[in-house]
C-alpha positions as CSV (number, residue, x, y, z in Angstrom):
1,M,-3.6,-26.8,-11.8
2,S,-3.8,-23.4,-10.0
3,T,-0.6,-22.3,-8.3
4,D,-1.4,-18.9,-6.8
5,K,1.4,-16.8,-5.7
6,I,1.6,-16.3,-1.9
7,V,2.4,-12.7,-0.5
8,A,2.6,-11.3,2.9
9,C,-0.1,-9.0,4.0
10,P,1.5,-5.5,4.1
11,Q,-0.3,-4.8,7.5
12,C,0.1,-7.9,9.6
13,R,2.6,-10.1,7.4
14,Q,0.2,-13.2,7.3
15,P,0.3,-15.1,4.1
16,V,-2.2,-14.4,1.5
17,A,-3.0,-16.2,-1.8
18,W,-2.8,-13.9,-4.8
19,G,-5.8,-15.0,-6.6
20,P,-9.6,-14.5,-7.0
21,Q,-10.3,-16.4,-3.7
22,S,-8.6,-13.4,-1.7
23,P,-10.8,-10.3,-2.4
24,Y,-8.8,-8.0,-0.3
25,R,-5.5,-8.7,-1.8
26,P,-2.7,-7.9,-1.0
27,F,-4.3,-7.6,2.5
28,C,-5.6,-10.6,4.3
29,S,-8.8,-9.1,5.4
30,E,-11.0,-6.0,5.3
31,R,-9.6,-5.0,8.7
32,C,-6.1,-4.9,7.3
33,R,-7.1,-3.1,4.3
34,L,-9.0,-0.4,6.4
35,I,-6.1,0.1,8.8
36,D,-3.8,0.8,5.9
37,L,-6.3,3.2,4.4
38,G,-6.5,5.0,7.8
39,Q,-2.7,5.3,7.9
40,W,-2.9,7.1,4.5
41,A,-5.7,9.3,5.7
42,D,-3.7,10.3,8.9
43,E,-0.7,11.1,6.7
44,S,1.4,8.3,8.6
45,Y,2.8,7.3,5.3
46,R,4.9,9.9,3.4
47,V,6.4,9.9,-0.1
48,P,9.8,11.2,-0.1
49,V,10.7,14.2,-2.3
50,S,14.1,15.0,-3.8
51,G,16.3,17.6,-2.1
52,D,15.2,20.4,-4.5
53,D,12.2,22.5,-3.6
54,P,9.4,21.6,-6.0
55,M,7.7,25.1,-5.7
56,R,10.9,26.8,-6.8
57,E,10.8,24.6,-10.0
58,L,7.2,25.8,-10.6
59,E,8.1,29.4,-10.2
60,Q,10.8,29.1,-12.8
61,L,8.3,27.9,-15.5
């Protein structure tokens, strides 16, 4: 009895079974995986930083 968890594709929101039958998980397809990779490469996604200046912290070391 296999009950794979169902997750939403981060790109198109279609349901995807989280298991070996889904080679592109958490994406539903290679297309969605490549779209996401392209968005990272284009710097569409950004990781927020704290209000402090990170370079200032390095200069104090």
